[in-house]
C-alpha positions as CSV (number, residue, x, y, z in Angstrom):
1,M,-102.8,159.9,10.8
2,T,-106.3,160.2,12.2
3,Y,-106.5,159.4,15.8
4,D,-109.7,157.5,16.9
5,N,-109.0,157.4,20.6
6,H,-106.7,159.0,23.2
7,V,-104.9,157.0,25.9
8,L,-102.9,158.4,28.8
9,L,-99.8,156.4,29.6
10,I,-98.6,156.9,33.3
11,Y,-95.1,155.7,34.0
12,T,-94.5,155.1,37.8
13,G,-91.3,153.0,37.4
14,G,-90.5,149.3,37.3
15,T,-88.4,146.9,35.3
16,I,-90.1,147.8,32.0
17,G,-88.4,151.2,32.1
18,M,-85.0,150.2,33.5
19,N,-81.5,149.8,32.1
20,R,-78.6,147.8,33.4
21,N,-75.8,149.9,35.1
22,P,-72.5,148.7,33.4
23,Q,-70.5,149.3,36.6
24,T,-72.8,147.6,39.2
25,G,-74.8,145.3,37.0
26,A,-78.0,146.5,38.8
27,L,-81.1,147.6,37.1
28,E,-81.8,151.4,37.3
29,P,-84.6,153.6,35.9
30,F,-83.8,155.6,32.8
31,N,-85.5,158.4,30.9
32,F,-89.1,157.7,30.0
33,E,-88.6,159.0,26.4
34,H,-85.9,156.3,26.0
35,L,-88.6,153.7,26.8
36,I,-90.9,155.1,24.1
37,N,-88.1,155.1,21.6
38,N,-87.7,151.4,22.2
39,V,-91.2,150.8,21.0
40,P,-91.4,152.4,17.5
41,E,-94.5,150.3,16.9
42,L,-96.5,152.8,19.0
43,S,-96.3,155.3,16.1
44,L,-98.3,152.8,14.0
45,F,-101.3,152.9,16.3
46,P,-104.4,154.9,15.3
47,I,-104.4,156.0,18.9
48,R,-103.1,159.2,20.3
49,I,-100.8,158.5,23.3
50,S,-100.0,161.1,25.9
51,T,-97.6,160.5,28.8
52,I,-97.1,161.4,32.5
53,Q,-94.0,160.3,34.4
54,F,-93.4,160.0,38.1
55,N,-90.3,162.0,38.8
56,P,-88.2,160.3,40.0
57,P,-89.5,156.9,39.0
58,I,-90.0,154.5,41.9
59,D,-89.2,150.9,42.6
60,S,-92.6,149.3,43.2
61,S,-91.4,148.1,46.6
62,D,-91.7,151.8,47.6
63,M,-95.3,152.0,46.5
64,S,-97.5,153.5,49.2
65,P,-101.1,154.7,49.9
66,Q,-99.9,158.3,49.3
67,L,-98.8,157.3,45.8
68,W,-102.1,155.5,45.2
69,T,-103.8,158.8,46.1
70,E,-101.5,160.6,43.6
71,L,-102.4,158.1,40.9
72,T,-106.1,158.5,41.6
73,H,-105.7,162.3,41.3
74,I,-103.9,161.9,38.0
75,I,-106.7,159.7,36.6
76,I,-109.5,162.0,37.9
77,D,-107.8,165.2,36.7
78,N,-107.5,163.7,33.2
79,Y,-110.7,161.6,33.2
80,E,-112.6,163.5,30.6
81,K,-109.7,164.0,28.2
82,Y,-108.9,160.3,27.7
83,D,-110.6,157.1,26.6
84,G,-108.5,154.9,28.8
85,F,-105.4,154.8,31.0
86,V,-102.3,152.5,31.1
87,I,-100.1,152.5,34.2
88,L,-96.6,151.2,33.8
89,H,-95.7,149.7,37.2
90,G,-93.2,147.3,38.9
91,T,-94.5,143.8,39.4
92,D,-93.8,143.4,43.1
93,T,-96.7,145.5,44.3
94,M,-98.8,145.8,41.1
95,A,-101.6,143.7,42.5
96,Y,-101.8,145.9,45.6
97,T,-102.0,149.1,43.4
98,A,-104.6,147.5,41.1
99,S,-106.7,146.5,44.1
100,A,-106.4,149.9,45.8
101,L,-107.4,151.8,42.6
102,S,-110.4,149.5,42.0
103,Y,-111.8,150.8,45.4
104,M,-110.7,154.4,45.0
105,L,-112.2,154.8,41.5
106,G,-115.9,154.3,42.3
107,N,-118.2,153.8,39.3
108,L,-115.3,153.6,36.9
109,T,-116.5,153.7,33.3
110,K,-113.1,153.6,31.5
111,P,-110.2,151.1,31.5
112,V,-107.3,151.5,33.9
113,I,-104.8,148.9,32.8
114,L,-101.7,148.2,34.8
115,T,-98.8,146.4,33.1
116,G,-95.0,146.1,33.2
117,S,-92.5,143.4,32.3
118,Q,-90.0,140.9,33.7
119,L,-87.2,142.1,31.4
120,P,-86.4,145.8,30.6
121,I,-87.9,147.0,27.4
122,G,-84.5,147.7,25.9
123,Q,-83.4,144.0,26.1
124,L,-83.8,141.8,23.1
125,R,-86.1,139.2,24.7
126,T,-88.2,141.6,26.6
127,D,-91.8,140.9,27.3
128,G,-92.4,144.6,27.8
129,K,-93.3,145.5,24.2
130,E,-96.2,143.1,23.8
131,N,-97.5,143.9,27.3
132,L,-97.4,147.7,26.6
133,I,-98.8,147.5,23.0
134,T,-101.7,145.2,23.9
135,S,-102.5,147.2,27.1
136,I,-102.9,150.3,25.1
137,E,-105.1,148.6,22.5
138,I,-107.4,147.2,25.3
139,A,-107.5,150.6,27.0
140,A,-108.7,152.2,23.8
141,A,-111.2,149.5,22.8
142,K,-114.9,150.5,22.6
143,H,-118.2,149.0,21.7
144,E,-120.1,150.4,18.8
145,D,-122.1,152.6,21.1
146,G,-118.8,154.3,22.2
147,K,-118.7,152.7,25.7
148,S,-115.4,151.1,26.8
149,M,-115.0,147.4,26.4
150,V,-113.3,147.0,29.8
151,P,-114.5,149.6,32.2
152,E,-112.6,148.4,35.2
153,V,-109.1,148.2,36.7
154,G,-107.1,145.3,35.2
155,I,-103.7,143.8,35.1
156,Y,-102.4,142.8,31.6
157,F,-99.5,140.4,31.4
158,N,-98.4,137.7,29.0
159,G,-101.6,137.6,26.8
160,H,-104.2,137.9,29.6
161,L,-106.1,140.7,31.1
162,L,-107.1,139.9,34.7
163,R,-109.4,141.8,37.2
164,G,-107.0,143.9,39.3
165,N,-108.5,143.1,42.7
166,R,-108.5,139.3,41.9
167,T,-104.9,139.1,40.9
168,T,-101.7,137.9,42.6
169,K,-98.1,137.8,41.5
170,Q,-97.4,134.1,41.0
171,S,-93.8,134.1,39.7
172,A,-90.7,136.2,40.0
173,D,-89.1,134.6,36.9
174,E,-91.7,133.6,34.4
175,F,-93.3,135.9,31.8
176,D,-96.6,134.6,33.1
177,A,-96.1,136.6,36.3
178,F,-99.7,137.1,37.4
179,E,-102.9,135.0,37.8
180,S,-106.4,135.4,39.1
181,F,-106.9,132.0,40.6
182,N,-110.5,132.5,41.7
183,Y,-111.8,134.4,38.7
184,P,-111.7,133.9,34.9
185,H,-109.6,136.1,32.6
186,L,-111.3,139.2,31.3
187,V,-109.5,139.2,28.0
188,E,-107.3,136.7,26.0
189,A,-104.8,138.2,23.6
190,G,-103.5,135.8,21.0
191,V,-103.8,136.2,17.2
192,N,-107.1,137.9,18.0
193,I,-108.1,139.8,21.2
194,T,-111.1,138.0,22.8
195,Y,-113.2,140.0,25.3
196,H,-115.1,137.8,27.7
197,E,-117.9,140.3,28.2
198,E,-119.8,138.1,30.7
199,Q,-116.9,138.4,33.1
200,I,-116.4,142.2,32.8
201,L,-117.9,144.6,35.2
202,K,-120.9,146.7,33.9
203,P,-121.0,150.1,35.6
204,D,-123.7,152.6,35.3
205,F,-122.5,154.7,32.4
206,S,-125.2,157.3,33.1
207,K,-123.5,158.2,36.4
208,P,-120.2,160.1,36.9
209,I,-117.1,158.5,38.4
210,S,-117.0,158.7,42.2
211,P,-113.4,159.0,43.4
212,H,-112.1,158.4,46.9
213,F,-108.7,159.9,47.8
214,R,-108.3,158.8,51.5
215,L,-107.0,155.5,52.8
216,D,-106.6,154.4,56.4
217,N,-103.6,152.0,56.7
218,N,-104.2,150.9,60.3
219,V,-104.3,147.2,59.1
220,I,-101.8,144.4,59.4
221,V,-101.4,140.9,57.9
222,F,-100.2,137.9,59.9
223,T,-99.9,134.3,58.9
224,I,-100.9,131.3,61.0
225,F,-98.2,128.6,61.2
226,P,-97.4,125.6,63.4
227,G,-95.8,126.8,66.6
228,I,-97.1,130.4,66.4
229,R,-96.5,132.1,69.8
230,E,-99.2,133.5,72.0
231,D,-97.1,136.5,73.2
232,L,-96.4,137.6,69.7
233,V,-100.0,137.2,68.5
234,R,-101.2,139.2,71.6
235,H,-98.6,141.8,70.9
236,I,-99.9,142.3,67.3
237,I,-103.5,142.4,68.5
238,A,-102.6,145.1,71.1
239,T,-100.9,147.4,68.6
240,P,-102.1,151.0,69.2
241,N,-104.5,152.4,66.6
242,L,-104.8,149.0,64.8
243,R,-108.3,148.7,63.4
244,S,-108.2,145.4,61.4
245,I,-106.2,142.3,60.8
246,V,-106.0,140.1,57.7
247,M,-105.2,136.6,59.1
248,R,-103.9,134.0,56.7
249,T,-105.0,130.6,57.7
250,Y,-104.8,127.0,56.5
251,G,-106.9,125.5,53.7
252,S,-110.5,126.5,53.8
253,G,-109.9,128.9,56.7
254,N,-108.6,126.7,59.6
255,A,-106.4,127.6,62.5
256,P,-105.1,125.7,65.6
257,Q,-107.8,125.1,68.2
258,R,-105.6,126.5,71.0
259,P,-107.8,128.1,73.7
260,W,-105.4,131.1,74.0
261,L,-105.7,131.8,70.2
262,L,-109.5,131.7,70.2
263,N,-109.6,133.8,73.3
264,A,-107.2,136.4,71.9
265,L,-109.1,136.7,68.7
266,K,-112.4,137.0,70.6
267,E,-111.0,139.7,72.8
268,A,-109.9,141.6,69.7
269,T,-113.2,141.4,67.9
270,N,-115.1,142.3,71.2
271,N,-112.8,145.4,71.4
272,G,-113.9,146.5,67.9
273,K,-111.1,145.1,65.8
274,I,-112.0,143.5,62.5
275,I,-110.3,140.2,61.7
276,I,-110.6,138.8,58.1
277,N,-109.9,135.1,57.5
278,I,-108.0,134.6,54.2
279,S,-106.7,131.2,53.0
280,Q,-102.9,130.7,52.5
281,C,-103.9,128.7,49.4
282,M,-103.6,130.4,46.0
283,A,-106.9,129.0,44.8
284,G,-110.2,128.2,46.6
285,K,-112.1,130.0,49.3
286,V,-112.6,130.3,53.1
287,E,-115.6,128.2,54.3
288,M,-115.6,128.6,58.0
289,G,-118.5,126.2,58.5
290,R,-116.7,123.3,56.7
291,Y,-114.5,122.1,59.6
292,D,-114.8,122.6,63.3
293,T,-111.6,124.6,63.4
294,G,-113.1,127.2,61.1
295,Y,-116.4,127.2,63.0
296,Q,-114.5,128.1,66.2
297,L,-113.0,131.1,64.4
298,K,-116.4,132.3,63.3
299,S,-117.6,132.0,66.9
300,A,-114.8,134.2,68.0
301,G,-116.1,137.0,65.6
302,V,-113.6,136.4,62.8
303,L,-115.1,137.2,59.3
304,S,-114.7,135.1,56.2
305,G,-112.6,136.6,53.5
306,Y,-114.3,134.2,51.0
307,D,-112.0,133.9,47.9
308,S,-110.3,137.3,48.3
309,T,-106.6,137.8,47.7
310,V,-104.6,139.3,50.5
311,E,-103.8,142.3,48.4
312,S,-107.5,143.0,47.8
313,A,-108.5,142.4,51.5
314,V,-105.8,144.8,52.8
315,T,-106.6,147.6,50.4
316,K,-110.4,147.1,50.8
317,L,-110.0,147.6,54.5
318,M,-107.9,150.7,54.0
319,Y,-110.6,152.1,51.7
320,L,-113.5,151.3,54.1
321,Q,-111.7,152.5,57.2
322,A,-111.1,155.8,55.6
323,R,-114.8,156.1,54.7
324,F,-116.4,154.8,57.9
325,D,-115.8,155.2,61.6
326,D,-118.3,152.6,62.5
327,Q,-116.7,149.1,62.5
328,D,-120.1,147.4,62.0
329,T,-120.5,149.2,58.7
330,I,-117.1,148.1,57.6
331,R,-117.9,144.5,58.6
332,E,-121.1,144.7,56.5
333,Y,-119.2,145.8,53.4
334,M,-116.4,143.2,54.0
335,R,-119.1,140.5,53.7
336,K,-120.2,141.6,50.2
337,S,-118.6,142.3,46.8
338,I,-118.4,146.0,46.0
339,R,-116.0,145.9,43.0
340,G,-116.2,142.3,41.9
341,E,-113.5,141.3,44.4
342,I,-115.1,138.3,46.0
343,S,-117.6,135.5,45.2
344,C,-119.9,135.1,48.2
């Protein structure tokens, strides 16, 4: 068979490559070659597929910035050899990994597609086969001029390719596990694969990829809720070395108009901490001038996260904090889209 394209398949772990332990009934990772043997359809592809495996495979709940750096090194070290990359990953932190990679892989001109499954690939009703096969096909797809069809980091699941840094896991039980509530799908895969080119990022193909390997994880997420305590909020804000906070608020970016809360947030921003306002709603965006409660947060120095996901906001802050010491520069970048992650 003549191979038109070459795709690197990176197996980190996750349900797709697991088997059920007959003694405990728990899902455990098994040999990656066994995963490949469960998908004989791969041999029918006019695509050469090479593989790299994390050893040992990890549960996605153990994903970390260090492993994101390892993934970035794998992609960069192999960037010129392959037309695209598919990362098999557990679903729990897939949106965090996709978001992190979107920032770490500057001027990406080739597809990096994350996928996985809700059922192990060895089970009869698995969703893993279709997810894997279509991800590989999208990763290898090119325009007539040889440029990649989807030169960005995406998540493919259940017939849809989504922008990685716009995506959130929406279900632990359904095959339709992910959605990008505030951004259209990049690709729809049914009988035919339809590429929505107007939604896909357009990098400068004349420039080389610009990788970034460092992250600064001095960031925390906390959620506003009725009855939130002053002493606990102040304790979070006073955490040593903390540089930024992702604050999940109500609706379009509202929080209680308690004087102590506004004073605590203002003290934090005056002391150089960055506070990003993200809505607890799955869809919609933060509009801090819409209601007085949001306006008060803005007056306290809190920045709008617009329609960002929590996963994207957290990893964007990690990326920016590793690049810049100046908090004003980080604030400037948080106000604008750098990888298609927000609409502002």
